[in-house]
Residue, then its C-alpha position, 0 to 999 in steps of 0.5 A: m669329414l666332421e668339421g663342418k657339422c661339429f662347428a655347426l653344433l658348437p653354439y647349441i652344445a654351449q647352451t646345453k645344460t642338461k645332465r645327460m649332455a654334460g655327462f656325454l660331453g664329459a665322457l667324450y672329452i675323457l675318451f679323447l684324452l685317453t686316446v691321445g695318451l695311449m697313442v703317445i705311449w705307444f709311439l714312444l715305445l715304438f720309436k725306441s724299439s729296433h723293430l721300427k728300424t728294420t721296417n723303416y717308417m712305413f709301419a709307423i705311418y700306417t699305424l698313425s693313419a689307422f689310429i686317426f681313421f679309427l678316432s674319426r669313426v668314434s667321433a662320428s658316432f658321438l656326432y650321431q648321438l648329438n644329432k639324435n638327442h637334440s634334433g627331434d626329427y623323428e619324434q613319435k607321432a601317434d597317428y603315424f602308422p603306415s602299413v608294414s609287410f614282413v618278408i621272410p625268405v627261408k631255407n632249412e630253418e625248421k628250428v627257428v622259422f615258427s618262432t620268427i613268424e610268431h615274433c612278427y605277430e607279437v609286435d606292438y603295432p595295429q594288427e590290421k596294418i601288418e602282413v607277414i609273408a614267408i617264402n620257403d625256398g626249396s627247403t629239404d627239412n621240415t621248414w615248410r611244415e613249420i610254416e604251415r603250423a604257423k598258418k594254422i594259428h595265423p590264417e592271414l599269413k601269406t606263404i610261398n612254397w618253392r620245391e627247388n631253391r632259387g636263392k634269397r634274392h628271389g625270395v625277397v623279390a617275390g615277397v616285396r612284389w606280393a606285399k601291400g605294405d608301405i614299408f617292408i621289413q626284411l628279416d633273416s629267417d633266424s632274426w626278429v624285431e623286439r615287440s616295441s621297436l617296430k614303431i620306432l623303425v617305421n617312424y623314421f619314414k616320416d622323412p620322405h627322403v628316408a629309404g632304409v633304416v637298420a635296427h640295432t641288432d644283438p645276438s640272441n644266442k649270446d651266452d652259448s659259448w665264448l664265440t657267441k659272446m665275442q660276436t656279441a661284443y663285436y656286434f655292439v661295436s659294429f652297430k653302435i660305433q660304425k653304423a652310427a658313424e655312417s648314419a651321422f651323414d645319412l649314409v649307412f652303407c649296409c642295412s643289415g639283412c638281420c632286420s632292416a626296413y625299406r620304403r617299398e615304393f623306392v625298392l620296387p623300381v630297382l628289384n630287377e637290377w638287384l636280382e640280376e646283379k653280376h660280378l666277373g660275369v657271375k650272378t652275385t648271391y652274397g652281399d645282398d643287403r649291401a647291394l640293396t642299400n647301395l641301390m637306395i643310396k644311388q637314387g639319392y635317398k637317406t639310409i639310417y641306423s636306429d640305436e633305439a630299435q632293437a632286433y636279435t639274430v642267431v650268430p654262428d656257434n662254431l668256428k667253421q661257420f663263423i669263418k665262412q660267414q666272414q668270408r661271405w661278408k668280405k666278398g659282399w664288402i669288396v664288390n659293393t664298397i668299390r662299386i659305391s665309392k665312385f658314386i659317393a665321390k660325386r655325391d659327397p666327396m668329403v665322405a668318400f675321401t675321408y671314409i670310403y677310400p681310406q677304408i678300402i685302402f686299410n682293408f687291402i693293406t692290413p693283411l700285408v701288414i699282418f703278414n709282414v709283422l707276424v710272419y716275415h719279420p719274426l722269421v727273417y729278423h727273429q723279432f717278436p712283434f711286441s710293438y704291433l701287439l701292444g698297439l693292437f691291445l691299446l686300440y681295443i682298450i679304446y673300443v672297451l672305453c667306448c662300450i663303457g661310455y655306452r653302458n655296455k659292460k658285460y661282454n667288453s673283455y671279449l673285444f680283446i678276443w675279437g681283436f686276436m681273431n681279427t688279426f690272426m684269422c680274419g685278417f687273412v680272410l680278405p685275400y681268400a675272399i678276393f680269389t674266390l669271388r666267383d664262388t657264389k655258394w652261401g657257405t654257412r649251411 
């Protein structure tokens, strides 16, 4: 997946003498050596254990493949940084200020909707180029009252008030069709873009082939509890490594609903298809951000991640909401990733066979491996899964090293908590999500 672009960059990298690039390549080299060293240590321990004898060599093959796949994601994220730092493709032009429409569908968000609207008007951007559209989707609390309060301060605020709930997609569709901006910003009702970041987001659209850009998003309530701190660490990895890796090939598969910008003229023709999406004969309400991103990709356009554009969102602060959110996300991933895989196989077979298909395989196999290692073998063979837990620990050490390389240190230790949660809890969310695909309830409210 990376060979062609990496070799194409070698002559340029060889001529680079800046301290920043030297340090970056040095960190990449050290990370590679540490990764190889950790893998060697782990496999030596694994081959000496009796655990491997009883599970035959399938577990070793699975683990080796997972390590290679993970390393390819990290390498691709570094490739994103190399391209970003030296391409100059998205250099800011002082005269590039397309009109922008913020579209905010809201249901029962009385505590945050006023603040979200205020943040839209506070961005560093020509105010005559901005419009904000808030859609009250059948709220049963004081959300509409808060929207009206915002309108008293900003009379130009456009509002829609639905007495009955129609769903987030209906709200977005109504907003986009009413909007007049060249670019529309999709915001969750509890999310906002940093004041200086709107210019960065829209600047990518100078490339006429760019359809969507997702901002780097961090939790705004990161310090509320251990759970929000854990999600802060995971969000950083999810965007800085995973989305960056996808963006290296102009194929971000999910422009997150937290904060993403779209070229409106590309979205308008597919709104009906997006609104009427069905799975197993039932209208799909989850995975709306993935579905819209995939429709952009299917039209042959680019979808990009910007690590320089900063956004914030509120994450679940209790386990019940968190698990339901993960279940909803898994449903969206299952439906949309499988659907897009056939198209990617035709558009870019290398990406399909080195990323999409392996990702699908690993996600479906992992719950079986977890059950086998953590439940079946301890009960049947009375073996403690030391080698698996050690391998998991080493994997998240590599994640921590990556975060340190990106100068993100405060929440790194919480990646180990995420690893534990992902293994013992979220690993079993996928099978549950598969069996509840027809359940379209939102889940976290």
